[in-house]
MARKOLKOL-54141 format. One record per residue: x, y, z of N, C-alpha, C in turn; residue number from 1; chain. Coordinates in pm, 1 decimal, always signed. Atoms other than C-alpha are relative to their C-alpha. Last residue first. Example, Ala and Ser with C-alpha at 12.3 -4.5 7.8 and 13.67 -1.06 7.14 Angstrom:
<nodes>
node nc1: -82.0 | nc2: -119.0 | nc3: -6.0 | cac1: +1367.0 | cac2: -106.0 | cac3: +714.0 | cc1: -77.0 | cc2: +109.0 | cc3: +73.0 | resi: 2 | chain: A .
node nc1: +89.0 | nc2: -119.0 | nc3: +0.0 | cac1: +1230.0 | cac2: -450.0 | cac3: +780.0 | cc1: +90.0 | cc2: +120.0 | cc3: +0.0 | resi: 1 | chain: A .
</nodes>
This chain:
<nodes>
node nc1: -38.8 | nc2: +110.6 | nc3: +87.8 | cac1: +756.0 | cac2: +481.0 | cac3: -3039.1 | cc1: -121.7 | cc2: -68.1 | cc3: -45.2 | resi: 117 | chain: A .
node nc1: +12.4 | nc2: -34.9 | nc3: +141.8 | cac1: +618.5 | cac2: +811.8 | cac3: -2907.2 | cc1: +47.9 | cc2: -108.9 | cc3: -95.7 | resi: 116 | chain: A .
node nc1: +138.9 | nc2: -27.6 | nc3: +35.9 | cac1: +552.9 | cac2: +685.1 | cac3: -2554.8 | cc1: -15.9 | cc2: +23.5 | cc3: -149.1 | resi: 115 | chain: A .
node nc1: +74.0 | nc2: +125.6 | nc3: -8.8 | cac1: +896.1 | cac2: +527.1 | cac3: -2520.1 | cc1: -144.7 | cc2: +21.1 | cc3: -43.3 | resi: 114 | chain: A .
node nc1: -43.3 | nc2: +85.8 | nc3: +110.4 | cac1: +1061.9 | cac2: +845.5 | cac3: -2644.9 | cc1: -78.5 | cc2: -130.7 | cc3: +0.2 | resi: 113 | chain: A .
node nc1: +56.2 | nc2: -49.7 | nc3: +125.6 | cac1: +858.6 | cac2: +1069.3 | cac3: -2414.1 | cc1: +37.2 | cc2: -87.9 | cc3: -119.4 | resi: 112 | chain: A .
node nc1: +145.4 | nc2: +14.0 | nc3: -8.4 | cac1: +925.3 | cac2: +866.7 | cac3: -2098.5 | cc1: -66.0 | cc2: +48.0 | cc3: -128.9 | resi: 111 | chain: A .
node nc1: +40.9 | nc2: +139.0 | nc3: +22.9 | cac1: +1288.9 | cac2: +827.8 | cac3: -2202.5 | cc1: -151.3 | cc2: -16.8 | cc3: +4.0 | resi: 110 | chain: A .
node nc1: -24.1 | nc2: +33.7 | nc3: +140.3 | cac1: +1342.2 | cac2: +1204.2 | cac3: -2232.7 | cc1: -47.8 | cc2: -141.6 | cc3: -30.7 | resi: 109 | chain: A .
node nc1: +100.8 | nc2: -72.8 | nc3: +77.5 | cac1: +1184.0 | cac2: +1275.0 | cac3: -1894.2 | cc1: +12.1 | cc2: -34.4 | cc3: -148.4 | resi: 108 | chain: A .
node nc1: +128.1 | nc2: +64.4 | nc3: -26.4 | cac1: +1396.8 | cac2: +1000.4 | cac3: -1737.6 | cc1: -111.6 | cc2: +68.5 | cc3: -78.1 | resi: 107 | chain: A .
node nc1: +0.4 | nc2: +128.7 | nc3: +70.2 | cac1: +1713.8 | cac2: +1131.7 | cac3: -1903.3 | cc1: -133.4 | cc2: -72.0 | cc3: +19.4 | resi: 106 | chain: A .
node nc1: +16.8 | nc2: -25.4 | nc3: +142.7 | cac1: +1638.7 | cac2: +1485.7 | cac3: -1791.8 | cc1: -7.1 | cc2: -128.1 | cc3: -79.9 | resi: 105 | chain: A .
node nc1: +134.4 | nc2: -53.3 | nc3: +20.8 | cac1: +1587.8 | cac2: +1372.7 | cac3: -1433.6 | cc1: -28.1 | cc2: +27.2 | cc3: -147.3 | resi: 104 | chain: A .
node nc1: +102.1 | nc2: +102.9 | nc3: -14.5 | cac1: +1894.4 | cac2: +1148.7 | cac3: -1424.4 | cc1: -139.2 | cc2: +52.1 | cc3: -34.9 | resi: 103 | chain: A .
node nc1: +29.1 | nc2: +62.1 | nc3: +128.4 | cac1: +2141.0 | cac2: +1400.9 | cac3: -1559.4 | cc1: -112.6 | cc2: -101.0 | cc3: +4.4 | resi: 102 | chain: A .
node nc1: -49.6 | nc2: -72.1 | nc3: +116.9 | cac1: +2270.9 | cac2: +1485.2 | cac3: -1211.9 | cc1: -23.2 | cc2: -76.3 | cc3: -128.8 | resi: 101 | chain: A .
node nc1: +110.1 | nc2: -43.8 | nc3: +84.6 | cac1: +2047.2 | cac2: +1316.8 | cac3: -952.7 | cc1: +47.0 | cc2: +67.6 | cc3: -128.2 | resi: 100 | chain: A .
node nc1: +19.9 | nc2: -144.4 | nc3: +6.4 | cac1: +2286.4 | cac2: +1109.2 | cac3: -747.9 | cc1: -113.3 | cc2: +34.2 | cc3: -95.0 | resi: 99 | chain: A .
node nc1: -45.5 | nc2: -58.1 | nc3: -126.0 | cac1: +2383.0 | cac2: +750.1 | cac3: -824.6 | cc1: -11.5 | cc2: +151.4 | cc3: -12.5 | resi: 98 | chain: A .
node nc1: -85.6 | nc2: -116.6 | nc3: +17.3 | cac1: +2171.3 | cac2: +608.0 | cac3: -1104.6 | cc1: +39.5 | cc2: +51.5 | cc3: +137.2 | resi: 97 | chain: A .
node nc1: -97.6 | nc2: +28.4 | nc3: +106.0 | cac1: +2037.5 | cac2: +254.3 | cac3: -1068.3 | cc1: +97.4 | cc2: +114.6 | cc3: -21.8 | resi: 96 | chain: A .
node nc1: -117.7 | nc2: +65.5 | nc3: -58.0 | cac1: +1861.5 | cac2: +289.8 | cac3: -732.1 | cc1: +110.5 | cc2: -23.3 | cc3: -102.6 | resi: 95 | chain: A .
node nc1: -42.7 | nc2: -71.9 | nc3: -119.4 | cac1: +1604.1 | cac2: +542.9 | cac3: -852.2 | cc1: +127.0 | cc2: -58.5 | cc3: +62.4 | resi: 94 | chain: A .
node nc1: -140.2 | nc2: -40.0 | nc3: +15.3 | cac1: +1582.7 | cac2: +386.5 | cac3: -1197.1 | cc1: +57.6 | cc2: +72.2 | cc3: +121.9 | resi: 93 | chain: A .
node nc1: -84.2 | nc2: +110.1 | nc3: +44.5 | cac1: +1261.9 | cac2: +190.8 | cac3: -1135.1 | cc1: +148.1 | cc2: +36.2 | cc3: -0.6 | resi: 92 | chain: A .
node nc1: -6.0 | nc2: +101.8 | nc3: -105.1 | cac1: +1085.5 | cac2: +457.0 | cac3: -927.6 | cc1: +96.8 | cc2: -112.5 | cc3: -37.6 | resi: 91 | chain: A .
node nc1: -59.2 | nc2: -59.6 | nc3: -120.2 | cac1: +1165.3 | cac2: +742.0 | cac3: -1164.2 | cc1: +17.1 | cc2: -103.6 | cc3: +110.7 | resi: 90 | chain: A .
node nc1: -145.0 | nc2: -9.9 | nc3: +19.1 | cac1: +1099.8 | cac2: +521.3 | cac3: -1467.4 | cc1: +68.9 | cc2: +60.6 | cc3: +122.2 | resi: 89 | chain: A .
node nc1: -57.2 | nc2: +135.4 | nc3: -1.0 | cac1: +752.8 | cac2: +423.2 | cac3: -1344.7 | cc1: +152.0 | cc2: +3.1 | cc3: -13.8 | resi: 88 | chain: A .
node nc1: +5.1 | nc2: +48.3 | nc3: -138.6 | cac1: +670.6 | cac2: +785.2 | cac3: -1261.7 | cc1: +59.2 | cc2: -140.5 | cc3: +11.6 | resi: 87 | chain: A .
node nc1: -99.1 | nc2: -73.4 | nc3: -78.8 | cac1: +788.1 | cac2: +901.6 | cac3: -1604.2 | cc1: +4.6 | cc2: -46.6 | cc3: +144.4 | resi: 86 | chain: A .
node nc1: -132.9 | nc2: +52.5 | nc3: +33.9 | cac1: +590.8 | cac2: +629.8 | cac3: -1782.7 | cc1: +109.6 | cc2: +68.0 | cc3: +81.7 | resi: 85 | chain: A .
node nc1: -1.7 | nc2: +138.5 | nc3: -46.0 | cac1: +271.3 | cac2: +727.6 | cac3: -1600.7 | cc1: +136.9 | cc2: -63.1 | cc3: -26.2 | resi: 84 | chain: A .
node nc1: -18.4 | nc2: -5.9 | nc3: -144.8 | cac1: +345.2 | cac2: +1096.3 | cac3: -1655.9 | cc1: +5.3 | cc2: -140.0 | cc3: +60.6 | resi: 83 | chain: A .
node nc1: -139.9 | nc2: -37.5 | nc3: -23.4 | cac1: +394.5 | cac2: +1033.3 | cac3: -2029.9 | cc1: +28.7 | cc2: +10.3 | cc3: +149.4 | resi: 82 | chain: A .
node nc1: -86.9 | nc2: +112.9 | nc3: +32.4 | cac1: +68.1 | cac2: +839.7 | cac3: -2040.9 | cc1: +146.5 | cc2: +34.5 | cc3: +24.6 | resi: 81 | chain: A .
node nc1: +21.5 | nc2: +107.1 | nc3: -97.9 | cac1: -124.1 | cac2: +1113.0 | cac3: -1857.2 | cc1: +93.5 | cc2: -117.5 | cc3: -26.4 | resi: 80 | chain: A .
node nc1: -62.6 | nc2: -40.6 | nc3: -126.3 | cac1: +22.2 | cac2: +1396.0 | cac3: -2062.4 | cc1: -8.8 | cc2: -113.0 | cc3: +102.1 | resi: 79 | chain: A .
node nc1: -143.2 | nc2: +17.4 | nc3: +21.5 | cac1: -69.9 | cac2: +1208.7 | cac3: -2382.2 | cc1: +79.6 | cc2: +45.1 | cc3: +122.6 | resi: 78 | chain: A .
node nc1: -37.3 | nc2: +134.9 | nc3: -43.7 | cac1: -425.4 | cac2: +1177.3 | cac3: -2249.7 | cc1: +147.6 | cc2: -28.0 | cc3: -23.5 | resi: 77 | chain: A .
node nc1: -22.5 | nc2: +9.2 | nc3: -143.7 | cac1: -462.1 | cac2: +1555.9 | cac3: -2271.3 | cc1: +47.6 | cc2: -138.6 | cc3: +44.2 | resi: 76 | chain: A .
node nc1: +118.8 | nc2: +47.9 | nc3: -71.2 | cac1: -420.8 | cac2: +1574.3 | cac3: -2651.2 | cc1: +33.0 | cc2: -24.8 | cc3: +146.9 | resi: 75 | chain: A .
node nc1: +117.6 | nc2: -61.7 | nc3: +61.3 | cac1: -173.6 | cac2: +1772.0 | cac3: -2865.9 | cc1: -129.4 | cc2: -40.0 | cc3: +70.9 | resi: 74 | chain: A .
node nc1: +103.4 | nc2: -11.5 | nc3: -102.4 | cac1: +121.5 | cac2: +1693.8 | cac3: -2640.8 | cc1: -124.5 | cc2: +68.0 | cc3: -54.7 | resi: 73 | chain: A .
node nc1: +3.9 | nc2: +120.3 | nc3: -83.4 | cac1: +374.7 | cac2: +1561.2 | cac3: -2890.8 | cc1: -112.3 | cc2: +3.0 | cc3: +102.0 | resi: 72 | chain: A .
node nc1: +19.6 | nc2: +114.6 | nc3: +88.7 | cac1: +317.3 | cac2: +1819.9 | cac3: -3165.4 | cc1: -15.0 | cc2: -128.4 | cc3: +83.2 | resi: 71 | chain: A .
node nc1: +144.4 | nc2: +26.2 | nc3: +4.7 | cac1: +277.0 | cac2: +2086.8 | cac3: -2896.7 | cc1: -33.5 | cc2: -116.1 | cc3: -94.1 | resi: 70 | chain: A .
node nc1: +77.5 | nc2: -73.5 | nc3: +100.1 | cac1: +653.1 | cac2: +2061.5 | cac3: -2850.1 | cc1: -148.3 | cc2: -36.8 | cc3: +7.6 | resi: 69 | chain: A .
node nc1: +20.8 | nc2: +56.5 | nc3: +134.3 | cac1: +811.6 | cac2: +1926.3 | cac3: -2536.1 | cc1: -88.2 | cc2: +88.7 | cc3: -86.8 | resi: 68 | chain: A .
node nc1: -66.8 | nc2: -90.4 | nc3: +94.3 | cac1: +920.3 | cac2: +2137.0 | cac3: -2238.1 | cc1: -21.4 | cc2: -44.4 | cc3: -144.5 | resi: 67 | chain: A .
node nc1: +92.1 | nc2: -102.6 | nc3: +45.9 | cac1: +660.8 | cac2: +1950.7 | cac3: -2031.3 | cc1: +60.5 | cc2: +100.4 | cc3: -95.4 | resi: 66 | chain: A .
node nc1: +89.8 | nc2: +63.6 | nc3: +96.7 | cac1: +891.5 | cac2: +1649.0 | cac3: -2005.9 | cc1: -96.3 | cc2: +102.2 | cc3: -59.4 | resi: 65 | chain: A .
node nc1: -83.1 | nc2: +32.9 | nc3: +116.4 | cac1: +1155.3 | cac2: +1866.9 | cac3: -1841.4 | cc1: -85.0 | cc2: -66.0 | cc3: -108.0 | resi: 64 | chain: A .
node nc1: -10.4 | nc2: -121.5 | nc3: +81.2 | cac1: +883.6 | cac2: +2009.2 | cac3: -1616.2 | cc1: +89.6 | cc2: -22.0 | cc3: -121.4 | resi: 63 | chain: A .
node nc1: +123.2 | nc2: -21.3 | nc3: +74.5 | cac1: +800.7 | cac2: +1660.6 | cac3: -1496.4 | cc1: +6.8 | cc2: +123.0 | cc3: -89.0 | resi: 62 | chain: A .
node nc1: +7.2 | nc2: +106.5 | nc3: +100.1 | cac1: +1162.2 | cac2: +1598.1 | cac3: -1398.7 | cc1: -125.6 | cc2: +16.0 | cc3: -85.7 | resi: 61 | chain: A .
node nc1: -95.8 | nc2: -27.6 | nc3: +106.6 | cac1: +1185.9 | cac2: +1934.4 | cac3: -1222.8 | cc1: -8.5 | cc2: -103.9 | cc3: -111.5 | resi: 60 | chain: A .
node nc1: +46.3 | nc2: -117.0 | nc3: +74.8 | cac1: +866.0 | cac2: +1875.1 | cac3: -1027.9 | cc1: +93.7 | cc2: +32.7 | cc3: -115.2 | resi: 59 | chain: A .
node nc1: +110.1 | nc2: +48.7 | nc3: +82.9 | cac1: +979.7 | cac2: +1525.4 | cac3: -928.5 | cc1: -55.6 | cc2: +114.7 | cc3: -84.6 | resi: 58 | chain: A .
node nc1: -59.1 | nc2: +80.7 | nc3: +106.9 | cac1: +1309.0 | cac2: +1668.7 | cac3: -805.9 | cc1: -107.0 | cc2: -53.5 | cc3: -95.2 | resi: 57 | chain: A .
node nc1: -61.0 | nc2: -90.7 | nc3: +96.9 | cac1: +1133.4 | cac2: +1941.5 | cac3: -607.1 | cc1: +60.2 | cc2: -75.9 | cc3: -117.6 | resi: 56 | chain: A .
node nc1: +105.5 | nc2: -68.8 | nc3: +73.5 | cac1: +909.7 | cac2: +1687.8 | cac3: -436.2 | cc1: +58.3 | cc2: +90.8 | cc3: -106.8 | resi: 55 | chain: A .
node nc1: -11.7 | nc2: +15.3 | nc3: +145.1 | cac1: +1206.6 | cac2: +1467.6 | cac3: -344.5 | cc1: -109.6 | cc2: +69.3 | cc3: -80.6 | resi: 54 | chain: A .
node nc1: -119.0 | nc2: +59.6 | nc3: +60.2 | cac1: +1110.0 | cac2: +1448.7 | cac3: +24.9 | cc1: -14.3 | cc2: -15.1 | cc3: -151.4 | resi: 53 | chain: A .
node nc1: +39.7 | nc2: +119.1 | nc3: +74.0 | cac1: +836.3 | cac2: +1687.0 | cac3: +137.5 | cc1: +121.4 | cc2: -53.5 | cc3: -74.7 | resi: 52 | chain: A .
node nc1: -98.8 | nc2: +103.6 | nc3: -28.7 | cac1: +958.6 | cac2: +1932.6 | cac3: +401.3 | cc1: -38.5 | cc2: -133.7 | cc3: -63.7 | resi: 51 | chain: A .
node nc1: +68.3 | nc2: +118.1 | nc3: -49.9 | cac1: +638.7 | cac2: +2133.2 | cac3: +360.5 | cc1: +91.3 | cc2: -113.3 | cc3: +38.7 | resi: 50 | chain: A .
node nc1: +99.2 | nc2: -36.3 | nc3: -101.3 | cac1: +801.1 | cac2: +2474.6 | cac3: +328.3 | cc1: -61.8 | cc2: -123.6 | cc3: +64.2 | resi: 49 | chain: A .
node nc1: -66.4 | nc2: -60.2 | nc3: -115.6 | cac1: +1114.6 | cac2: +2353.4 | cac3: +150.6 | cc1: -98.1 | cc2: +32.7 | cc3: +111.6 | resi: 48 | chain: A .
node nc1: -74.4 | nc2: +105.2 | nc3: -70.2 | cac1: +926.4 | cac2: +2119.3 | cac3: -82.2 | cc1: +66.8 | cc2: +54.4 | cc3: +125.6 | resi: 47 | chain: A .
node nc1: +97.2 | nc2: +84.6 | nc3: -70.4 | cac1: +675.7 | cac2: +2389.8 | cac3: -176.9 | cc1: +71.7 | cc2: -106.6 | cc3: +81.8 | resi: 46 | chain: A .
node nc1: +61.0 | nc2: -80.0 | nc3: -107.2 | cac1: +952.8 | cac2: +2634.6 | cac3: -260.7 | cc1: -98.8 | cc2: -82.2 | cc3: +81.7 | resi: 45 | chain: A .
node nc1: -99.0 | nc2: -16.7 | nc3: -105.7 | cac1: +1148.1 | cac2: +2372.3 | cac3: -457.5 | cc1: -58.9 | cc2: +76.3 | cc3: +118.3 | resi: 44 | chain: A .
node nc1: -16.2 | nc2: +129.7 | nc3: -67.7 | cac1: +840.2 | cac2: +2277.0 | cac3: -659.1 | cc1: +97.8 | cc2: +8.0 | cc3: +115.6 | resi: 43 | chain: A .
node nc1: +123.5 | nc2: +21.5 | nc3: -76.4 | cac1: +768.5 | cac2: +2643.2 | cac3: -737.3 | cc1: +9.2 | cc2: -131.2 | cc3: +77.9 | resi: 42 | chain: A .
node nc1: -5.6 | nc2: -88.1 | nc3: -117.2 | cac1: +1131.3 | cac2: +2693.1 | cac3: -836.9 | cc1: -124.8 | cc2: -13.0 | cc3: +86.6 | resi: 41 | chain: A .
node nc1: -98.3 | nc2: +53.6 | nc3: -93.9 | cac1: +1117.7 | cac2: +2391.1 | cac3: -1066.3 | cc1: +10.6 | cc2: +83.0 | cc3: +126.4 | resi: 40 | chain: A .
node nc1: +61.2 | nc2: +118.0 | nc3: -62.9 | cac1: +795.5 | cac2: +2515.2 | cac3: -1228.2 | cc1: +95.1 | cc2: -62.3 | cc3: +101.8 | resi: 39 | chain: A .
node nc1: +107.2 | nc2: -47.7 | nc3: -87.9 | cac1: +950.2 | cac2: +2857.3 | cac3: -1293.4 | cc1: -63.3 | cc2: -117.4 | cc3: +74.1 | resi: 38 | chain: A .
node nc1: -62.2 | nc2: -62.5 | nc3: -117.8 | cac1: +1269.0 | cac2: +2701.8 | cac3: -1431.1 | cc1: -104.8 | cc2: +47.2 | cc3: +100.0 | resi: 37 | chain: A .
node nc1: -51.3 | nc2: +108.5 | nc3: -83.9 | cac1: +1073.2 | cac2: +2473.9 | cac3: -1664.1 | cc1: +63.1 | cc2: +54.6 | cc3: +127.4 | resi: 36 | chain: A .
node nc1: +117.1 | nc2: +66.7 | nc3: -57.9 | cac1: +879.5 | cac2: +2773.9 | cac3: -1798.9 | cc1: +43.3 | cc2: -113.1 | cc3: +92.8 | resi: 35 | chain: A .
node nc1: +50.6 | nc2: -85.1 | nc3: -108.3 | cac1: +1203.6 | cac2: +2966.0 | cac3: -1848.6 | cc1: -119.7 | cc2: -64.2 | cc3: +69.3 | resi: 34 | chain: A .
node nc1: -100.1 | nc2: +4.2 | nc3: -107.6 | cac1: +1351.7 | cac2: +2677.1 | cac3: -2045.4 | cc1: -44.8 | cc2: +85.4 | cc3: +118.0 | resi: 33 | chain: A .
node nc1: +6.4 | nc2: +124.0 | nc3: -78.9 | cac1: +1033.9 | cac2: +2631.0 | cac3: -2251.7 | cc1: +99.3 | cc2: -6.2 | cc3: +116.2 | resi: 32 | chain: A .
node nc1: -54.3 | nc2: +114.0 | nc3: +74.1 | cac1: +1020.5 | cac2: +2998.4 | cac3: -2363.2 | cc1: -0.4 | cc2: -125.0 | cc3: +89.5 | resi: 31 | chain: A .
node nc1: -77.2 | nc2: +86.7 | nc3: -90.1 | cac1: +782.9 | cac2: +3249.5 | cac3: -2204.1 | cc1: +51.4 | cc2: -118.6 | cc3: -80.6 | resi: 30 | chain: A .
node nc1: -113.4 | nc2: -71.7 | nc3: -56.6 | cac1: +658.9 | cac2: +3542.4 | cac3: -2417.1 | cc1: +81.1 | cc2: -80.8 | cc3: +100.7 | resi: 29 | chain: A .
node nc1: -106.6 | nc2: -40.2 | nc3: +91.9 | cac1: +439.9 | cac2: +3339.0 | cac3: -2650.2 | cc1: +120.7 | cc2: +66.6 | cc3: +64.3 | resi: 28 | chain: A .
node nc1: +12.4 | nc2: -145.7 | nc3: +1.8 | cac1: +232.5 | cac2: +3161.0 | cac3: -2388.5 | cc1: +121.7 | cc2: +50.9 | cc3: -76.5 | resi: 27 | chain: A .
node nc1: +87.8 | nc2: -27.2 | nc3: +113.3 | cac1: +256.4 | cac2: +2793.6 | cac3: -2488.1 | cc1: -33.2 | cc2: +148.6 | cc3: -9.5 | resi: 26 | chain: A .
node nc1: -79.1 | nc2: -33.3 | nc3: +118.8 | cac1: +556.1 | cac2: +2785.9 | cac3: -2257.9 | cc1: -83.4 | cc2: +10.9 | cc3: -127.2 | resi: 25 | chain: A .
node nc1: -77.0 | nc2: -124.0 | nc3: -10.5 | cac1: +339.7 | cac2: +2816.7 | cac3: -1949.9 | cc1: +75.1 | cc2: +33.0 | cc3: -128.2 | resi: 24 | chain: A .
node nc1: +93.3 | nc2: -113.1 | nc3: +9.5 | cac1: +87.2 | cac2: +2550.8 | cac3: -2051.5 | cc1: +75.2 | cc2: +133.3 | cc3: +5.6 | resi: 23 | chain: A .
node nc1: +48.6 | nc2: -6.7 | nc3: +138.0 | cac1: +365.3 | cac2: +2298.9 | cac3: -2117.9 | cc1: -92.3 | cc2: +120.1 | cc3: -19.1 | resi: 22 | chain: A .
node nc1: -110.9 | nc2: -49.2 | nc3: +81.2 | cac1: +528.7 | cac2: +2373.7 | cac3: -1784.4 | cc1: -43.5 | cc2: +15.7 | cc3: -145.3 | resi: 21 | chain: A .
node nc1: -19.5 | nc2: -141.6 | nc3: -33.7 | cac1: +197.0 | cac2: +2335.2 | cac3: -1603.1 | cc1: +112.0 | cc2: +60.9 | cc3: -83.8 | resi: 20 | chain: A .
node nc1: +111.2 | nc2: -76.4 | nc3: +58.1 | cac1: +115.6 | cac2: +2008.2 | cac3: -1783.1 | cc1: +16.8 | cc2: +149.7 | cc3: +27.1 | resi: 19 | chain: A .
node nc1: -16.7 | nc2: +0.8 | nc3: +146.0 | cac1: +460.0 | cac2: +1864.6 | cac3: -1703.9 | cc1: -110.5 | cc2: +79.9 | cc3: -68.2 | resi: 18 | chain: A .
node nc1: -111.7 | nc2: -85.1 | nc3: +40.5 | cac1: +441.5 | cac2: +1978.5 | cac3: -1340.5 | cc1: +21.1 | cc2: +0.1 | cc3: -151.4 | resi: 17 | chain: A .
node nc1: +25.1 | nc2: -140.9 | nc3: -30.1 | cac1: +95.1 | cac2: +1842.4 | cac3: -1273.7 | cc1: +111.2 | cc2: +89.1 | cc3: -52.7 | resi: 16 | chain: A .
node nc1: +106.6 | nc2: -46.2 | nc3: +89.0 | cac1: +156.2 | cac2: +1508.6 | cac3: -1446.2 | cc1: -25.4 | cc2: +149.6 | cc3: +18.6 | resi: 15 | chain: A .
node nc1: -58.5 | nc2: -0.7 | nc3: +134.6 | cac1: +487.6 | cac2: +1454.1 | cac3: -1266.5 | cc1: -101.6 | cc2: +55.0 | cc3: -100.3 | resi: 14 | chain: A .
node nc1: -91.0 | nc2: -114.7 | nc3: +5.4 | cac1: +325.4 | cac2: +1554.4 | cac3: -936.2 | cc1: +67.1 | cc2: +11.8 | cc3: -137.1 | resi: 13 | chain: A .
node nc1: +77.9 | nc2: -124.1 | nc3: -4.2 | cac1: +32.7 | cac2: +1314.7 | cac3: -989.3 | cc1: +90.5 | cc2: +123.0 | cc3: -13.4 | resi: 12 | chain: A .
node nc1: +77.2 | nc2: -13.0 | nc3: +123.5 | cac1: +254.3 | cac2: +1023.2 | cac3: -1095.8 | cc1: -74.3 | cc2: +133.7 | cc3: -5.3 | resi: 11 | chain: A .
node nc1: -96.2 | nc2: -33.1 | nc3: +105.3 | cac1: +499.8 | cac2: +1074.9 | cac3: -809.3 | cc1: -72.8 | cc2: +22.1 | cc3: -132.2 | resi: 10 | chain: A .
node nc1: -51.0 | nc2: -134.9 | nc3: -26.3 | cac1: +216.5 | cac2: +1084.7 | cac3: -554.4 | cc1: +95.1 | cc2: +44.0 | cc3: -110.8 | resi: 9 | chain: A .
node nc1: +108.3 | nc2: -94.2 | nc3: +30.6 | cac1: +43.6 | cac2: +781.1 | cac3: -706.1 | cc1: +45.7 | cc2: +144.0 | cc3: +18.9 | resi: 8 | chain: A .
node nc1: +13.9 | nc2: -7.1 | nc3: +145.3 | cac1: +371.6 | cac2: +586.3 | cac3: -705.5 | cc1: -106.2 | cc2: +101.7 | cc3: -39.1 | resi: 7 | chain: A .
node nc1: -118.9 | nc2: -70.5 | nc3: +50.3 | cac1: +428.5 | cac2: +671.8 | cac3: -339.1 | cc1: -5.8 | cc2: +14.6 | cc3: -152.2 | resi: 6 | chain: A .
node nc1: +16.5 | nc2: -141.4 | nc3: -35.2 | cac1: +73.2 | cac2: +571.1 | cac3: -247.2 | cc1: +116.8 | cc2: +81.6 | cc3: -54.1 | resi: 5 | chain: A .
node nc1: +105.3 | nc2: -52.2 | nc3: +86.3 | cac1: +111.4 | cac2: +242.7 | cac3: -435.6 | cc1: -23.0 | cc2: +148.6 | cc3: +26.0 | resi: 4 | chain: A .
node nc1: -58.5 | nc2: -16.7 | nc3: +133.8 | cac1: +443.2 | cac2: +173.5 | cac3: -264.1 | cc1: -101.6 | cc2: +58.3 | cc3: -97.0 | resi: 3 | chain: A .
node nc1: -90.4 | nc2: -114.3 | nc3: -7.3 | cac1: +287.4 | cac2: +233.6 | cac3: +80.5 | cc1: +62.4 | cc2: +29.2 | cc3: -136.9 | resi: 2 | chain: A .
node nc1: +82.4 | nc2: -119.3 | nc3: +0.0 | cac1: +0.0 | cac2: +0.0 | cac3: +0.0 | cc1: +87.1 | cc2: +126.0 | cc3: +0.0 | resi: 1 | chain: A .
</nodes>
């Protein structure tokens, strides 16, 4: 039950952050990198106040996926599938990579590549 709750939390946060980043960079005056930075800072602020473990990392990973083009995220269910894959990869690869450097971007990239194959 604890693993299911953890997966659900990661899935929801990944979905929220990727959709928020995507929505932000669809506004013409905000580019995808700035949108990802804003989402990451929001995640960091929430994590610091609430002392939630890895919340900021999940937000950053989801925002990396949300930097994608509108070609890939033309329908809402594509966000859900990419978040599902992202959450599975985050949990699966958590012990495989040491540290977080490069891991979040690689997981976001893999979730989109697997989905688009």
